[in-house]
C-alpha positions as a Markdown table, in Angstrom:
| # | Residue | x | y | z |
|---|---|---|---|---|
| 1 | Met | -13.5 | -24.0 | -35.3 |
| 2 | Ile | -15.8 | -25.2 | -32.6 |
| 3 | Phe | -12.5 | -26.2 | -30.9 |
| 4 | Lys | -10.9 | -22.6 | -31.1 |
| 5 | Ala | -14.6 | -21.2 | -29.9 |
| 6 | Val | -13.9 | -23.9 | -27.3 |
| 7 | Leu | -10.1 | -22.8 | -26.2 |
| 8 | Arg | -11.2 | -19.0 | -26.2 |
| 9 | Val | -14.1 | -19.4 | -23.6 |
| 10 | Val | -12.4 | -21.8 | -21.1 |
| 11 | Ser | -9.4 | -19.2 | -21.2 |
| 12 | Lys | -11.5 | -16.5 | -20.7 |
| 13 | Leu | -12.7 | -18.8 | -17.8 |
| 14 | Leu | -8.7 | -19.2 | -16.5 |
| 15 | Ile | -6.9 | -16.3 | -17.1 |
| 16 | Pro | -8.1 | -14.6 | -14.0 |
| 17 | Pro | -8.1 | -17.5 | -11.7 |
| 18 | Ile | -4.2 | -17.9 | -13.0 |
| 19 | Met | -3.5 | -13.9 | -11.9 |
| 20 | Leu | -5.1 | -14.5 | -8.6 |
| 21 | Phe | -3.1 | -18.2 | -8.2 |
| 22 | Ala | -0.5 | -15.7 | -8.9 |
| 23 | Leu | -1.1 | -13.4 | -5.9 |
| 24 | Tyr | -1.8 | -16.4 | -3.8 |
| 25 | Val | 1.9 | -17.5 | -4.6 |
| 26 | Gln | 3.1 | -14.2 | -4.1 |
| 27 | Phe | 2.0 | -13.5 | -0.7 |
| 28 | His | 2.0 | -16.9 | 0.3 |
| 29 | Gly | 5.7 | -16.8 | -0.1 |
| 30 | Asp | 6.3 | -15.8 | 3.5 |
| 31 | Phe | 4.9 | -18.7 | 4.9 |
| 32 | Gly | 5.2 | -21.9 | 2.2 |
| 33 | Pro | 6.7 | -22.8 | -0.8 |
| 34 | Gly | 6.5 | -19.7 | -3.6 |
| 35 | Gly | 7.6 | -16.5 | -3.6 |
| 36 | Gly | 8.4 | -13.8 | -6.0 |
| 37 | Phe | 10.1 | -15.4 | -8.7 |
| 38 | Gln | 7.1 | -18.5 | -8.8 |
| 39 | Ala | 4.6 | -15.5 | -8.8 |
| 40 | Gly | 6.0 | -13.8 | -12.2 |
| 41 | Val | 6.0 | -17.0 | -14.0 |
| 42 | Ile | 2.3 | -18.0 | -13.0 |
| 43 | Phe | 1.5 | -14.3 | -13.6 |
| 44 | Ala | 3.4 | -13.7 | -17.0 |
| 45 | Ser | 1.4 | -17.5 | -18.2 |
| 46 | Ala | -1.6 | -15.8 | -17.9 |
| 47 | Phe | -0.3 | -13.2 | -20.8 |
| 48 | Ile | 1.1 | -15.7 | -22.6 |
| 49 | Leu | -1.7 | -18.1 | -22.7 |
| 50 | Tyr | -4.2 | -14.9 | -23.5 |
| 51 | Ala | -1.3 | -14.1 | -26.4 |
| 52 | Leu | -1.4 | -17.9 | -27.6 |
| 53 | Ile | -5.2 | -18.0 | -27.6 |
| 54 | Phe | -5.8 | -14.2 | -29.1 |
| 55 | Gly | -2.8 | -13.5 | -30.9 |
| 56 | Ile | 0.2 | -11.6 | -30.3 |
| 57 | Asp | -1.8 | -8.2 | -31.9 |
| 58 | Asn | -4.1 | -8.6 | -29.5 |
| 59 | Ala | -1.8 | -9.6 | -26.4 |
| 60 | Arg | 0.3 | -6.2 | -27.7 |
| 61 | Lys | -2.5 | -4.5 | -26.6 |
| 62 | Val | -3.1 | -5.6 | -23.3 |
| 63 | Ala | 0.6 | -5.6 | -22.5 |
| 64 | Pro | 2.4 | -3.6 | -24.6 |
| 65 | Ala | 6.5 | -3.1 | -24.8 |
| 66 | Trp | 6.3 | 0.6 | -22.6 |
| 67 | Ala | 4.4 | -1.1 | -20.0 |
| 68 | Thr | 6.2 | -4.8 | -19.7 |
| 69 | Arg | 9.6 | -3.3 | -19.8 |
| 70 | Thr | 8.6 | -0.5 | -17.1 |
| 71 | Leu | 7.4 | -3.3 | -14.7 |
| 72 | Leu | 10.5 | -5.1 | -15.6 |
| 73 | Ser | 12.6 | -1.8 | -14.6 |
| 74 | Leu | 10.4 | -1.0 | -11.3 |
| 75 | Gly | 10.9 | -4.4 | -9.7 |
| 76 | Leu | 14.4 | -4.3 | -10.4 |
| 77 | Val | 14.4 | -1.2 | -8.5 |
| 78 | Leu | 12.2 | -1.7 | -5.7 |
| 79 | Tyr | 14.7 | -4.4 | -5.0 |
| 80 | Ala | 17.5 | -2.5 | -5.3 |
| 81 | Gly | 15.6 | 0.4 | -3.4 |
| 82 | Val | 15.2 | -1.5 | -0.3 |
| 83 | Gly | 18.6 | -2.7 | 0.1 |
| 84 | Val | 19.7 | 1.1 | -0.7 |
| 85 | Ala | 16.9 | 1.8 | 2.0 |
| 86 | Gly | 18.8 | -0.4 | 4.8 |
| 87 | Ile | 22.6 | 1.4 | 4.4 |
| 88 | Phe | 21.2 | 4.5 | 4.9 |
| 89 | Leu | 19.0 | 3.6 | 7.8 |
| 90 | Gly | 22.6 | 2.5 | 9.8 |
| 91 | Gly | 22.8 | -1.2 | 8.2 |
| 92 | Ser | 24.1 | -3.1 | 5.8 |
| 93 | Phe | 22.8 | -3.7 | 2.0 |
| 94 | Leu | 19.6 | -5.4 | 2.3 |
| 95 | Asp | 19.9 | -5.2 | 6.3 |
| 96 | Tyr | 15.8 | -5.9 | 6.6 |
| 97 | Ser | 15.5 | -5.2 | 10.4 |
| 98 | Val | 16.4 | -1.8 | 10.1 |
| 99 | Leu | 13.3 | -0.9 | 8.0 |
| 100 | Ala | 11.2 | -0.7 | 10.7 |
| 101 | Glu | 11.4 | -0.4 | 15.1 |
| 102 | Asp | 10.5 | -3.8 | 15.4 |
| 103 | Pro | 13.5 | -5.9 | 14.1 |
| 104 | Val | 10.7 | -8.4 | 13.1 |
| 105 | Ile | 8.5 | -6.4 | 11.4 |
| 106 | Gly | 11.3 | -4.5 | 9.6 |
| 107 | Gln | 12.2 | -8.3 | 8.5 |
| 108 | His | 8.7 | -9.3 | 7.4 |
| 109 | Leu | 8.7 | -5.7 | 5.6 |
| 110 | Gly | 11.6 | -6.2 | 3.6 |
| 111 | Ile | 10.9 | -9.9 | 2.6 |
| 112 | Thr | 7.6 | -8.5 | 1.2 |
| 113 | Leu | 9.0 | -5.5 | -0.7 |
| 114 | Ile | 12.0 | -7.6 | -2.0 |
| 115 | Glu | 9.6 | -10.7 | -3.2 |
| 116 | Phe | 7.1 | -8.0 | -4.9 |
| 117 | Gly | 9.9 | -6.5 | -6.9 |
| 118 | Val | 11.3 | -10.1 | -7.7 |
| 119 | Gly | 7.6 | -10.9 | -8.9 |
| 120 | Ala | 7.4 | -7.6 | -11.3 |
| 121 | Thr | 10.9 | -8.2 | -12.3 |
| 122 | Val | 10.1 | -11.3 | -13.9 |
| 123 | Ser | 6.5 | -11.4 | -15.1 |
| 124 | Gly | 7.7 | -8.5 | -16.7 |
| 125 | Ala | 10.8 | -10.2 | -18.1 |
| 126 | Met | 9.1 | -13.6 | -18.9 |
| 127 | Ile | 6.5 | -11.2 | -21.1 |
| 128 | Thr | 8.7 | -9.4 | -22.6 |
| 129 | Ile | 10.8 | -12.3 | -23.8 |
| 130 | Phe | 8.1 | -14.1 | -24.9 |
| 131 | Phe | 7.1 | -11.5 | -27.5 |
| 132 | Ile | 10.6 | -10.8 | -28.4 |
| 133 | Phe | 10.6 | -14.6 | -29.3 |
| 134 | Ala | 7.2 | -13.9 | -31.2 |
| 135 | His | 9.1 | -11.1 | -33.6 |
| 136 | Gln | 6.2 | -8.5 | -32.0 |
| 137 | Asp | 8.8 | -6.6 | -29.6 |
| 138 | Gly | 7.4 | -3.0 | -30.9 |
């Protein structure tokens, strides 16, 4: 019984830094190792840890099926939207340089948006897959 209490306390202390580290990896991906995929997996691992410690039912209250699927879909729409925006602005699909007046700023903006879309999609997919395997997909 004491072991379970220790796990709950430690996980409550670890989940916020895990999510914060995911944001660091997300936004540091332009300048070093990391990016959207890694950040999405780290972010999803915080929810999976919560589900393993506090139970699937409690985790589904925190991350309901509609929320994870919305996250997954919005990430995909953001990724595709940036690509299509490049076409409408006179470039080719995923040509970031046309997203701003200065091509360097456009490249930075495009990469940031794409990586955020990838992170959201991967996070939503990982959480959804976990709940499907846990047989609690609602």
